BAFI-3210 file (N, C-alpha, C; in Angstrom, 3 decimals, decimal comma, padded with zeros to 6 digits):
// residues 49
n [1|2|3|4|5|6|7|8|9|10|11|12|13|14|15|16|17|18|19|20|21|22|23|24|25|26|27|28|29|30|31|32|33|34|35|36|37|38|39|40|41|42|43|44|45|46|47|48|49]
n.u [-015,914|-013,394|-012,256|-013,823|-013,139|-010,494|-010,864|-012,227|-010,233|-008,226|-009,546|-009,884|-007,439|-006,500|-004,225|-002,145|-003,397|-003,725|-001,163|-000,239|-001,903|-001,107|001,656|001,505|-000,090|001,663|003,784|002,728|001,980|004,489|005,579|003,879|004,499|007,096|006,896|005,394|007,279|009,566|008,352|007,893|010,568|011,478|009,766|010,854|013,502|013,291|012,103|013,994|015,898]
n.v [-017,857|-017,123|-019,736|-020,712|-019,222|-020,061|-022,548|-022,322|-020,937|-022,957|-024,893|-023,558|-023,001|-020,288|-018,739|-019,148|-017,880|-015,405|-014,515|-014,653|-012,791|-010,450|-010,191|-009,855|-007,436|-005,731|-005,684|-004,666|-002,049|-000,969|-000,870|001,092|003,331|003,713|004,394|006,757|008,259|008,299|009,622|012,002|013,010|013,044|014,936|017,213|017,329|017,929|020,360|021,873|022,182]
n.w [019,323|018,263|018,206|016,177|013,970|013,672|012,937|010,408|009,098|008,943|007,461|004,990|004,217|004,698|005,442|003,510|001,302|002,051|002,528|-000,303|-001,460|-000,069|-000,878|-003,524|-003,733|-002,400|-004,079|-006,425|-005,366|-004,943|-007,551|-008,532|-006,914|-007,656|-010,384|-010,135|-008,759|-010,704|-012,887|-011,634|-011,232|-013,840|-014,814|-013,470|-014,165|-016,936|-017,001|-015,961|-017,795]
ca.u [-015,830|-011,981|-012,044|-014,573|-012,365|-009,374|-011,271|-012,469|-008,918|-007,587|-010,194|-009,831|-006,025|-006,639|-003,010|-001,324|-004,201|-003,524|000,239|-000,062|-002,383|-000,195|002,968|001,025|-000,467|002,889|004,709|001,895|002,113|005,869|005,664|003,051|005,316|008,403|006,379|005,159|008,625|010,312|007,542|008,163|011,900|011,673|009,203|011,753|014,773|012,905|011,849|015,396|016,812]
ca.v [-017,135|-017,362|-021,121|-020,974|-018,573|-020,868|-023,721|-021,898|-020,664|-024,174|-025,625|-022,915|-022,550|-018,912|-018,160|-019,010|-017,113|-013,960|-014,164|-014,398|-011,367|-009,447|-009,994|-009,248|-006,034|-004,903|-005,565|-003,658|-000,777|-000,597|-000,446|002,301|004,319|003,978|005,038|008,101|008,961|008,490|010,631|013,297|013,374|013,354|016,344|018,243|017,558|018,491|021,729|022,390|022,458]
ca.w [018,090|017,851|017,735|014,971|012,990|013,418|012,269|009,137|008,440|008,723|006,410|003,709|004,047|004,600|005,620|002,266|000,297|002,652|002,116|-001,643|-001,883|000,556|-001,630|-004,796|-003,588|-002,093|-005,301|-007,196|-004,804|-005,053|-008,943|-008,632|-006,257|-008,490|-011,508|-009,732|-008,394|-011,935|-013,642|-011,047|-011,487|-015,310|-015,036|-012,858|-015,074|-018,258|-016,706|-015,514|-018,941]
c.u [-014,405|-011,711|-012,835|-013,856|-011,186|-009,707|-011,608|-011,232|-008,033|-008,142|-010,004|-008,336|-005,806|-005,170|-002,131|-002,052|-003,803|-002,190|000,379|-000,736|-001,682|001,022|002,591|000,643|000,807|003,570|003,983|002,056|003,561|006,014|004,920|003,927|006,513|008,018|006,163|006,444|009,471|009,558|007,869|009,593|012,127|010,960|010,215|013,032|014,467|012,670|013,094|016,175|016,469]
c.v [-017,302|-018,679|-021,306|-020,358|-019,442|-022,163|-023,409|-021,692|-021,976|-024,930|-025,016|-022,535|-021,039|-018,164|-018,001|-018,062|-015,689|-013,573|-013,822|-013,052|-010,375|-009,106|-009,441|-007,834|-005,102|-004,731|-004,458|-002,231|-000,182|-000,173|000,930|003,557|004,669|004,576|006,439|008,956|009,409|009,566|011,945|013,781|013,712|014,799|017,522|018,501|018,207|020,058|022,536|022,779|023,701]
c.w [017,392|017,295|016,329|013,791|012,634|012,662|010,748|008,482|008,175|007,515|005,018|003,383|003,928|004,688|004,369|001,388|000,804|002,273|000,594|-001,912|-001,264|-000,328|-002,877|-004,746|-003,130|-003,273|-006,292|-006,719|-004,992|-006,476|-009,135|-008,016|-007,146|-009,800|-011,278|-009,553|-009,828|-012,863|-013,016|-011,302|-013,052|-015,553|-014,508|-013,704|-016,447|-018,020|-016,433|-016,759|-019,822]
res [m|i|e|r|f|k|t|y|a|k|i|s|d|f|g|s|i|a|r|r|y|f|v|n|n|f|y|d|g|m|l|t|i|i|g|i|l|l|g|f|f|i|l|i|f|k|e|g|q]
***
């Protein structure tokens, strides 16, 4: 089973595809978190005035 997976991964170049998706999703997640935090801080500072 493991040998079959290794063969399929080598044929399809699965490693580079997985890395590309991981980096893209990580970047999108970080942008989402930064947006949520900035919105939260803007809301706090507006209510404090």
